[in-house]
Every structure is written in structure tokens, then in C-alpha cells.
N, C-alpha and C positions, 0 to 999 in steps of 0.2 A: 492353264494355271492350276496348281494343286488345290484340292478341296479345302485344306486348312487355310490357304491364303484368302479364300473368299470371305472368311470371317474377320479379316484384318481391316481396320479403317483405311480409307483411301489415302489418308496422309501418310500412313506407314508404307503402303505399297508404292506410291509415287513419292519417294522420299525427297526428290529434288524439288517438289512443288511446295512452296511455303504459303499457307493461307494468308490473305491480306490482313485479317484481324490480328494474326500473331505478330506481324511486323509492327503494327501500331501498338499493341500491348507491350512488346519488347522495348520499343522506342520510348514509350511513356515511363516504364519502370527504370530503364537505364538512365534516361535524362533526369528523372526525379532523384535517383540515388546520387548521380554524379554532381548535379548542380546543388543539391542539398548539402553534400559534403564540402563543396567549394564555399558555399555560404557559411557553413560552420567554421571553416578555416579562417575566414576573414572576420569572424565575430558576429555573424548573423544567425538568427534562429532558423531551424530547418523549414518552417512554414514559408518564410520569404523565398527560400530556394525552390520549394514546390511551386509557388505562384510564378516565379520567373521561368521555371521549366515549362509550365503551361503556356506562357506567352511565346516562348521560343519554338516549341514543337507544334503549336496549334495551327488552325487554318489561316490565322492572320500573321503567323510567323513563317517558319520555313515549310510548314504544311505537311509534316510527317504524319501527324494524326489528324484525320478528317472525319472519322466516324464519331460524331458527337453523341449519337444515341448510346453507343457502347460506353463511352466515357461518362456520360450523365448517369447511366444505370449504376456503374461502379461507384460514382461519387455519391449517389443516393444511399447506397449500401454503407458507404463510409460514414455519412452523417448519422445513419441509424445506429451503427455500432459504436460511434463516438458517444452519442447521447445515452446509449445503453450502459456503457462502462461508467459514465458520470453518474447514472442512476444507481448503479451497484455501489459506488463509493459513497453515495449520499445515503440518506435513511429517512424514514417517515418522521423520526424525532427531529432531525435537522430541518426538514421541510416545515414542520409545525413551528419551529423556532423562528423562522423568517417569514411567516405568513403575512405579517404586517408589511414587510418589505415587498413581498410579491404583489399583493393586491393594492395597497395604498401607494407605495413607492412606484411600482410598475405602472399602475393606472395613471398616476400623475405624470410620469415621464413620457408615456406614449401620447397622452393628451396634450401636454405642453409642446412636445416636439412637432406634432401634427399642426397645431394652431400656429406655432412659431414659423414653420415653413410657409404656411398660407399667408401670414402677415408680410413675409419677405417677398413673396411672388406676386401678390395682388397689385401692388403699386406699379409693377412692370406690365400690367395689362393681361396677365394670365387669368383665364376664366376660372371661376371659383371651384367648379368640379375638378378641373385639371390640377388646381392648386391643392385641393384637399387630397386628391389621389397621390400627388407628389409628397405631401406631408406624411401620408401613411407609409410610403416607401422609405422616407428618411427616418421615421420613428423607430424602425427595427434595426437591431445590431446583430453582429455575427456570433451566434451561440457557439458554433464549432471552433472558430478562431480564439475567442476569448477564453473558453473553458480549456482549450489546449494550452494556451499561454499560462493560465493560472496553474495548471498541473505541472508544466515544465518549470515554472518559477517557484513552485512550492507555496503558492499564495491562495490556494482554494479556501483555506480556513481563516485567512486574514480578514480584517474588517471590510476592506474594499472588495475582496474576493466574494464574501458573503453578500454584500450589497449588489455587486454585479450579477451574481447568480440569481438573486431574487428578481431583479428587473428583467433578466433574460427569460426566466420562466414565465413571467406575465406576458412578455412579447410573443412567446410561442403560443400562449393561450389566445392572445389578441388576434393572431393571424387567422383564426377561425372566423371571427366576426368581420375582419377586413375582407376576406375572400367573398363573404356574403354581401358586403356593402358595395363591392365593385360593380356588379351588374345594376344595382340600384342607382349608383352614380351615373351610369350610362343610360338610364331610363329603361332598362330591361329587367330589373330585379324582381324578386318575389316580395310579397307583402311582409309587414312587420311581424305578423303572426308566424310565418314560416321561419323567420330568423329566430324568434323566441323558442319555437319547437326544436330547431337544430341545436341551439345552445343548451337547452334542457337535456337533449340526448347526449351531448358531449359531457355535461356535468354528471349525468347518471352513469355513463361508462367509466368516467374517472373514479367515481365513488366505488363502483364495483371492483375496479382494479385494486384500489387501496384496501378494500375489504378482503379480497383474495390474498393480498400480500400478507395480511396478518393471520388469517385463519386457515388457509388452504395450502399455499405455496410451500411453506417449510416442510409439511408432511410429504408433499409430492417429491421435492428434491431429496428428502431423506430416503424415500423408497427407491428412487433412481440410483442414489449413491450406494445403496446396499448391493447393487449388482456388481460393484467393484470393477466397473469398466470405464476407463477414462473416455473411450470413444463414445459410449452411450451417454455419459454425462455431458460431454461437449455438445453432442447433437441435440440433447434435450434443452440445454441453455440457449443454443442458437434458435431452435424452434420456438422457445418461449419468447425470445426477442422479436423475431419476425412475425410470429403469430399475434402477439399482443399489439404490435405496431399496425398490423393489417386490420385487426378487429376495431381498434380505436379509430383508425382512418375511415372505416365505414360509417362511424358516427360523426364524422366531420372534424376529428382531431388530427392535427398534422402527424405525419409519420415520425418526425423527430420527437415530438412530445409523447407519442405512443411508445417509442423506444425508451425514453426516459422513465416512463411509468413501468415498463417491463423491468428496467434495472432496479426500480424500487421494490418490485416483487421479489427479486433475488436478494436484495440487501437485507430483507427481514429474516433470511435464512442463515444458519450458521455455516453454510457452504459458500457464502458470498465471496470470500477471499480466494477460495479455490476456483470458483467460476470466473472471477476476474483474471486470474493468472492464465486460465485456459484460453480465454477469448481475446486477450490483449494483443497477441501477434496478428490476428485477423483485423482487429481495429486499427492497428498502426498502418497496415497495408492499404486498407480501403480509405481511411481518412486522408492519407497522402494523395490518393487518387482524387479525392474531392478537391483538395487545394490546387492540384494540377488542372482540374477541369475549370475551376474559377479563372485561373490565369489564361486559359484558352479563349475566354470570352473577349479579351482585350484586343481591339483593332488598333495596332500601332500606327497605321496610316491615318486613321481618324484622329487619334490622340495628337499627332504632330500637326495636322492641318487645322485642328480646332483647339489648339492649346489654350488660348485665352478663355474660351467657353468652359473647358474642362476645369481649369484653375479656378474660375469663378464658382463653378458648382461645388468643387472641393471646399472652397472657403465658406460657402453658405452652409454646407453640411457640418463642417467643423464648428462654426460659431453656434449654430442652432443646437447641435447635439451636446456640446460641452456645457452651454449655458442652461439648457433645460434639464439635463441630467443632474448637474450640480445643484440646481435649485430644488429638484425633487428630493434629492438625498438630504439636503440641508433642512427641508421642510419636515422630514421625519425625525429631526433632532440629532443627526450625525454630525460630527465636527468637520470643519473645513478641510483638514488634510484628507479625510476619507472621501469626502465629496469630490475633491480635486482628482485623486487617483482614480476613482470610479468613472468620473466624467470623461477623462482622457482615454481610459481603457475601452469605453463603449462609444467612442467617437466615430466609428466606421458605420457603413451600411451593411445589413445582414444578407445572408444567402437566401432567406425567404423573401426578401424584396425582389429577387429575380423571379420567383414564383408568382408574386403579386403583379409584377410588371408584365409578365407573359399573359396573365389572366386579363389584364386591362387592355392590352394592345389590340386584340381582335374586336373589342367593343368600342374602339376609338379613343381610349384613354391612354395618354403617354405622358412621361415626365415633363412638367411645365407646359404641356400642350404643344410640344415642338415636333411631334411626329417621330419619324425615324431618326432624325438628328437628336431629338431629346432622349430616345432610347440609347443611342450610342454614347451620348454624353453621360448618361446615368451609369452605364456599364463601365466606362472608362474611369469615372470618378470613384465608383465603388471598388474596382480592382486596385486602384492606386491607394485608396484609404486602407484596404485590407493589407497591402504590402507594408504600409506605414504603421499598422497597428502595434507590432512589437516595439517600435521606437516610441510611439505615443505612450504605450503602457509603461515603458522604462522611464520616460520623461515624467509621467504622472507620479510614479513612485518616488522619484528624486524630489519633485516639487512638494509632495506631501511631507517628506522628511524635513525639508527646509522650513516649511510652514510650521511644522510641529516644534522644531528647535526654536524658532523665533517666538512662538507662543510660550514655550517653556522658559526661555530667558526673560521674557516680559512678565512672567508670572501669571499669565492668563490661562486658566484651564479650559480646554475645549469643551463645549457643551456636549453632554452625553444623552443618548436615547433613553427612553423611559425604563429600560430593563435594568438599570443600575439602582441598587437599593440605597436608601438614605444613610448618611454617616451616623445618624443617631441610633441606628439598629445595631451598631457594632460596639463591642467593649473596647476600652483603650488598651492598645498593645505597645510594648516597648521591648527592645532587645530580643525581638522575636524573629522567626524565620517566615518569610513569605514564599509560599509554594504556588508558582504561577501555572495554572492548569490543573486538571484532575484526570490525567490519563493513567495507564497501567503503572508506570514507574512512580507517579505521584501517589497513587493509592498505596503502594508498598512503603514508600518513604513516610507517609503520614501515619501509617500503622506503627512504625518504629518510633516516630516522634511522639505520638500520642501515649505510647507506653513508657516513654523515657522521661516525661515531664518537661520536655523542651517546649516553650511557647511557640506556636505557629499559627498561621492563617492561610487558608486556601482561597485563591481567586480563580473563578471560572465563569465563563459565559454559557456553559452547557446546563440547561435546566435539569436534565437527567443526572448529570454528575453532581450538581449542587444538592439535589434531593438525596442522592445516595450518601454524600458526605455528611449532610445534616442528620440523616437517619442513624449514622454511626457516631453522632455526637461531636462532630468536628466543626470548628469555627469556619464559616464560609462567607466570602464576599462575592456577590454576583456582579461580574463586570469584566470588561475586556482589559487584559493586562498591558496591551499596547497603548492604552489611554492614560494620560497624566492624572486625570481625576481618580481613576481606579487605584493607581499606585499611591496617590495621596491619601485616599480613604483607607488603604491597607496599612498606612503608617510607614511608608518607605523611608522617610527621614529619620525615624526612630528605630528602624529594623536593624538587626545584626547581620542578616544574610537574606539574599534573594536566590531561590533555586528555581531553575527552569528545566524540568525533567523530561518533558514529553513533546514540546513544540518543535515544528520544523525549523531549520536554520534561519530562514527569512524572518519568521515571527520572533524567534529568540533574539535575532540581531536587533529588531526594532524595540523589543522590551528592554534589552540590556542597554541600548543606546539612550533610551528615555530615562531609565532608572539611574544610569550613571550621571546624567545631566542634573537630575533632581537631588540625588544623594551620593555625593562623591565618596563617602566613607563606608557605604554598605558593601559587603563582600558578595560578589555575583558568581554563582556556579551554574554551569549549563551542562546538561547531558546531551550528547549528540552521538551519531552512529559512525560517521566516516572521518577518517584522518584529515581529509581535505578541508573540513569545516573548522578545524582547530585554529588555524592562523587568522582567518577573517573575524572570528568571534573574539579572539584575544585582542585584535586591533580595536575592537569596539569597547574595550575596557572590562571584558569578562576576566575575573581573577583566576578561575579554574574551569577548564573545559574537560569534562570527563568523556573521552572518546571510547565507545565500546570496542571499536576495532583495535585500539591500542591497549586498552585495559585487558583485553584477552591475551595480548602478547605478554603483558606484565604478569598475568596469572600463570602463563606457561613458564615464564622466567622464574617466578617464585617456586613453582613445583620442581623445576630442575635444581635450583639451589638447595631446596629442602631435601631432595633425594641425595644430594652430595654432602649432606650433614653440615651445611653452613648454619651457624647459630641464628635463631629467630631475630635477634636484635640487628645482626648484620644484614639479614635479608630485608628487614624493614628499612634500613638505611639505604640499601641499593634501590629499593622501590621508590623511595623519596627522590633519589638522584635521577631516576628515569623520568619521573613525573615533572621534576623541576624544569622550568623553562618551556612548558607546553609540549612535552614529549619530544623535544628537539633531538635528543640522542637517538630516538627510534626512527626519526624521519631523515637522519643524516646518512651519508654513504659509509660503507665499510672502512674506507680509507681514512675517515675522520678520526680513527683511533678507538680504543676500547671504551665501552660505556661505563663499566665498573670493573674493579679488580678484586678477585677472590684469592685468598691464600689457601690453595688446595694441597693437602698432604695425602699420603697414601691411604689414611683412614677414610678420606672422602670417597675414594674409589673402591674400597674393599667392602662396601655395604650395599644391600639391596632392600628396598621397601616393597613387600609383596602382599597383595590382597588375595585372599582365598576366594576364588570365584565359584559360583554355583556349578556343580557337576565336576569339580576338581577332585582328584583322587585323595588329596590331603584332607578334604572336608570329612568330618566324622571320625578322624583318627587322632590319637594322642601325638604330641610333638615328637616323642621319642621313636614313634613308628616310622618316621621319615629317614632315620639313619643319618642325620646331618653331621653329627660329631665325627663319624667315621670319615667324612669327606673334608673335615677341617672347617666346618661351618658352625658358627656360634649364634644362637638365638639371643639377640641383644634386647629386644623389646617386643611385647605383644599388646595389641589394643583391640577391644571390642566395644564399640560405642563410646561411652564415657569411661569405661574401665581401662586401666593401663597398668601393665606389670613390666618392670625392668628385670631382665634375666629370667624369663618365665621358666618354671620347673618342667622337667621332661614329661610329666603326666598331664600337662595342659591339653585339654581337648580343643581341637580346631573345628571351627564352623565357617560356613560360607559367610563372607563379609568381614571376617577377622583380618587384621593387618599385622604382618610380621616384619620386623627389621632384623635382617640376618647379616652377619659379617663373615667374609671369607674370600677366597680367590675366585676370579672370574671363571677359571676352568672348572672349579668345583660347582659353581652355580649352573653351569651348562649341563652337568650330570643329574641335576634334580628337576629338570623341566617337566618330566612326566608326572610328577606329584602335583604340580600347580597348573597344568594345562586345563583350561575350561572345556567342559564337555567330554571328558575322558571316560564317561560312563561308569565312574566309580572305581576304575581299575588303573593302577599305576603301571605303565609299561616299563619295566626295569631293563635298562640297556647296559651300558658300561658300568654304572655304579652297583650292579647286582652283587659283585664279589664283596664289596664293602658292607652291603646290607646283610648278606648271609653271614659274614664273619662276626657281626655284632648280634647275631641271633634274631634279626628282625624278619618276621615272616612277610611274604608277599601279601598285600592287602586284598581282602575279598571284595567283590562288587557290593556297592552300597548306593542307594538312591538318596540324594540330599535335596530337600525342598529349597526353592530359591530364597535368597536373603530378602528380608523386609527392608526396603530403602524408603526413606521419607522424602520422596520427590514431589509430593503433593503440594508443597509450599510454593511451587512456581506455577501452579495451575489455577485456572479460574474455578469458581464454585460449581459452575455447570459441568466442568470436566471432572472435578474431583469426585463427584458422586457416582461415576460410571464403573469403577473397578473395585472389587473386593479383594484386598491383598491378604486377608487373614484366612481365607478358605483354600484348602489344598485341592487342586484339580486332579482327579484320578480318571483319566480318559480311557474309555473302553472302546476299542475300534470295532466297527461293524463289518469289516472286510477281513479276508485271510491273507496269508503271505503271498498267495498267487497274485493278488491285486496290488499289494504294496510290500516291497522287500525291506522296509525300514521300520516295521512295527516294534522291533526289539529296542528301539531308541526311545520309546515312550516311558516317561518317569512321572511319578507324582510330583507336581510342581505347584508353587504359589506364584502369582504374578509378581514380578520384581519391582513394579512401579504402578502408580495409579493411572498412567497414560503412557504414550510412546516415549521410551527412554531418550532416544536421540532428539525427538522434537522438543522435549522438555528442556534439554540442554541448549538447543538452538533458539528457544523461545518461539517455536513454530506451532502450527496447528495440524490436525489430522481429521480424517473422515471416520474410519472405523479402526478398532484395535484387534490385534491378534496376539496370542501367547504361544511361545515356543514350548512344545511338549517335552523337551529334553532338559532345558535349563531354566525355564520360566521367564525368559526375556519377553518384554512387551514391546511390540512394534506396530506401525501403522500399515494399513492395507494397500493393495495396488491401486485403489481409487484415490488414495491420498497423494499429495504432491511428492513426498519423499520416498514412499514405499520401503519403509525401514524393516518390515517383517521379512520381505524377500531379501533385502540386503543382509540381514542377520543370517539367513540360511547360507548365502554365498560366503560369508565371512567365517561362520562357525561349522558349516557342514551339518547343521541340525535341520533336516528337511521337513519336519512335522510341526504343524501349528493347529491351534483351535481358535475359533472366533470367541471374542470376549464381549460381544454385543449382547444386551439383555435378551433372554429368551432363545439365544442361539447356542447350540452345542456341537455343531458340525466341525469336522477336522479336514485337513488337506495335506497332501504330500507334494512339495515343490518339485521333487525329482521325478516321481512317477506321474505327476500332474493328475492326481485322482483323489476323489473324496474318500476319507477313511472312516467316516462316521457322521 
């Protein structure tokens, strides 16, 4: 064998030998993908498909996958990553907002479910220790499944979603105490003092994690992000997730809760969205493995042979969980619809019950004291309830809507929790606008309303948002807009309009449905992102659905018509036509006929609207220097900011950012491209039109450096982003290398940053990590550690290879072509 071959893995050398683990991994992934797709095609959520796949390929099915240790390890990673992503999407502010739900509601639910299960089992002769142990198993719900469903349905921020999250967090905390109690129930446990010490350690490490989240972690992630390496950033985030989960587990906290706390660490950093995007593909893969592993636990033979026993166990769990969860939620003051939806959503038994059951089995504790039969019955009932959870959740949502409609018709306002302020605190409003929520779009809308004198009222359940709005002097009602009482206190019956600018489609659907039943005359406007959401919202009585996806098309359409010299009044009429009927014309097929009809004459085609870009040869030159008249081109209009001149004189000096409307033949415009090309280094390369230019005595322009135009893009940025870039200071970069190190140094120009942030990200409404400025034209883009990498994209588009960091205190430069530092 050659020497090089000795370094190859055995699997490469013996290519015909397939490792057994690879067969099982391949079978798991193929089955999960195929069956999840089939489940989706018949209208089921993918989770159900994953569970069914586990049943089929597991040791109790056709037996393709038998290595449970391998699958369990992947499943554990899936749970850790799932809870980590949930933690990133959450925040300490949200956690503080639902602390009453976590500790009071969660404690009440776990206690009632445990006692309720005992009361059901004791009359059947079950010994009290076994009955208590079974109650602990039943009290827990599936954090992984419920949170996955809430995310898929867009209900994480709904009232019942927040209730469910609070109860689940307490259950994850309670598992610490439950695991400690199991040996005590079996007569082999530690003393009460040991339990107190263990709980104190867990509380201490949770407090430390939360302190680090606020004080240390943002600076750590900032330092890592400065490396501008997506690979290093991803590895750091993964290390943070698993490291925190491991350390908290040493203190007795479950791995899942430790991962959730790790997510909270990242959530307090401005890189949380970036981290979530990087880790999401891994989370999807491993969480799918978790659901498959749960399905593999089900013994179909036992299920069939003991069907009455399993059905009885399922019935007991459903009755106990629904009744105790609903009672706990109602005890906190939440209305019946929310209690109903939350109770059915949490009606299953959780994945940590498997951990607890395995802890008790060696000590002689089994479900209902039935030994191996009890364990198999518990597993069968749990898996069946997990499969049924998507259907129970959907049924709970429908039931809640029916209850809410009946209460609205009967005129009974559901009882509200204590976080709703009294009506006496509010002024009397009429003919006003109700702005439901206080997200980014609502903030911008209220600024406009506040300055225009239009009466309005903001309704929000976010304490931070309410305090921010009140600090700005805005009228605020603290309350959930999906509740009838909140809308009544906001004066919905006297309001002129209800605007829902930021909520997810599901929440907007519920608000609109309730508002329409209370106030049929109010005009309801909803802002949404996707075209697919327009129809369902319109069916709920929404008068106008502003779809960003389609409004972007309308904006493009307006600019096209504007450039073809269509009169503004006619353009406005066409826009109204497109919006009329819920964008129906944009969603129809081409064959449906023309959307609008424009009378286009030759004048519409013989004009061009041209913007003088930074670095163009025309910048810094008088209009007459371009030799346009010799080409048969007339300057019809010139505009700079608010200044506008019809038929500008030949001596008009052109600057970057100016807008010219020129009229002439298309062939003539083709000969002027060298004047207007961005980044031409200040020199017009005169090609075919040179004869005309010389004939009119126009000299070839000398090189000139033009600073980048000052664009007021800051209006679309947050205050934290706006402070980062100084647009008034000219950057005069002096390289610290010679031509032998970089052959592009002659492209360096004095520039001003063209925007206060990444230009493309501002237009997209996206975020960035670090900013870079082009040393040739002043373009501002985001670094390679940012999701979009617009600085590098600008180089590829414009052939401007040199950039400099815009981060505070950094003056280094880089050449993309030579891949070398230039200063």
C-alpha cells in the first residue's frame, strides 16, 4: 500500500464497507424527511410526521434503527438547541413580564396536576408513593413540542402562548426538585437539608447567568464579531450554548433550562438576530431527531394488546391536565378563552417525564405501581398524546375563539389580569386612531400622528414599550389588544380607525375579528409582510391590508411610470386601482388582462432621469461641459434636494446627488454613458461622441475627486445605529503599504460616508455587525461577519476594491482583490 494511503480513514480505503451507524443515521434522516413531507401534504404539521417516522423505523417497528444510545444523544442535542433558540428569541424583559405566570401559575398548575392524579389513582388501590410519583410524571408538559408549535403557528406572543411559556418554564425548574424527591419517595433519598442546598446552588447559578447576560456577554460577542469571521462567531455561539448548559447542569439544573438561559445570554446582545440565523439550521436538524426518538419509544404490539389500559391512561391525563391547567390560569385572572387554549395546548405529558420515569424505575417506582406494564402504558399514552398535541392545540384555539365570540355577543367582557390599568386613568377619546402594539412600525406611525394633530391612543402589553411611549408624551393604554375589555377601554366604539402595524398574522386576525364584532363601523388597517396573508385578513373584516411584499411592487410600478413622464395625478389613480380589491390585480395571472392602461407617446420614451453618482465624471463639471446639445440631448430639468430648475442654464454646476431629466434619442444617450458611470475616477472616457465634443470646443475633463453625497438615510435607523457614523467628515486615507503590496492604491479618493449605516441594509430594513466605507466612492456597506456582506458585494458590483473600517477607533484598510491590509 502506498505511504499516502496509510493516512486515509478505513472507510475510504474499504469503500464497499458501510459502517452500521451510517445506515441507521441515513435511515433516520430519509424516513423523517419523507414522512414529514407526506404529513405536510395531507395537512399535518411536520412534528406528527417525525413521531410517526420514529414509530416505523424504531426497534418496535421495522427495526432499521436499533442504536438507541446514538439517537438519544442526537435527541438531547436537539432539545438543547431548541431551548437555546427559544431563549435567543426571548429576553430578560419578557421573562420579567411573566414572572407572576412562571412562579404563581406554574406552581399552582404543577401542584394541582400532581394532587389531582393522586386523587384519581388512590381509590383504585394504588399505593400513595406510586400515586405521587405518577402525579409528578403527569404534571409535566412537552416544552419542545409546545414551543415548536407556537413558533410554527406564530402564537409565541399571543396571550395563551405567553401563559403556556410561563408554565413550561416553571415545569423545567420543578424537574430539579422532582428528581431529588424520587429517591426520598423510594426511601433512599437525602435529607431535606441536602435538597435545600441543591436548590440554593441552582438559584445562585441562574442569578449568575442572568448577571452575565446583562454585564459581560454583549462585550464578549462584540469582540468575537470584530474578527469578521462567520465561522468563529458560529463556533462561539455553539460553545456558549453547550458550555452554559453543562455548567448549569453541574448545579442540578436541567440541560434544557441551562440552554434556555444560554439563549437569554445572547438575547441581550445586539447580535442576537445574527446568532439565531446562524444556529437555526442545526436546531432544525437535531430537534427533528428528538421527535423521531420519541416515536421510537412506542411499542405498537403493547399498544394493540393493552388498548383499553392505554385509552384509560390517556383519558385520565387529558382530564387532569386540562382541568388543572385551566383552573390555574383562571386563578391568575386570565379570561376563559385564554385558559381553554392554554389547557388543551399543555394537555400532553413532557419529554422530561421520561427522564423522571427512568430515575424511578431502578428504585422500584413505576407509573401507578404497575411495574413494567405501567412503564409501557405510560410511554404509549405519552407518545399518543404528543402526536395529538397539534390537533389539541388547534382545537383549543378554535374553542377559545367561539367562547370569545359568545361572550362578545352576550356583552360580557372577559375578566382581565391585574396588568390592565383602570379606565379612569384615561382621557375620553372619540374619532381617534387606536394603534395596537408598539413595535418599530407603530413607533414611526405615532411620530407622524403626534406631529400632525391626529388624535390617537397606543395599546400595548409591553412594559418597556409603554414606558418608552409615555416618556415621549404619547397616550398609552396598558393591555392586550386581543381582549374585549382592552378595546372597550380604548374607545373602539367611538374610534375612527384601528391600525395593527406590527403583530403577527394570527394575533392581527384575532384583534380584527374581535374589533369588528364590537364596532362594525370602525375602519381596520393591518400591515403585514407576505402576500399570502392578505386574503385571510380581508375575510375577517379588515378594510385595508398593507402588504409590504406588494407595496414594494407598487413602488416599483410608480417609479417606472414616473420615469416615463406619466403625470402624477394619473400615477396616483393607477396606484389606487392596484390597491383596490386587496391587490387582486397583482395576485392574478398575466392572462387576466392589463392592470392599468397608460397613454404613452414618443415623449414618454425620449426622456431619461439620471442621478449623478459619486465618482462620476460629470460631478464637478458645468452642464455645458458634457456636450449634450451636440448629441441632440436637451436638459429639461435639474433638481438638487428641494431646489428645482426647469431648463437649467448651461453654466449649472453638477454635483453628486443631483438629478437631471434629459430628453433625446436612445442612441444619443448611449454615447454619454462615460460621463455618468459611477466610479470612473473623475475622467470621462470619450469614445464615439468625441468628435461632437471636440467640434463644440469642449475639452476633455481633467481628473477630479468628488466627495460622496450626503444622503439622509438615518431616518430608517434606530437611535443606537444612528450615532455610529459621522457623515460630515471627509476621510483622507493614507496607505501604509507601497504599490508592490497592493496595485490599486491609485483608486483611493477623499470620501465622505454616503449613509449613516449600511446602505443596502437600510433599504431592506435589515441589521449589520460592522460597517466599512469604500475608499473610492464613499459607499457604506456591512462587513463579512454580517449576514448580507454588502461591502464585499459593492466591490464585486463596482470594481472598487479598497475599503476602510468605520468602527470607532479603527482606521485600518483592506484590498479585496489583493487580500491584504493597506493601512
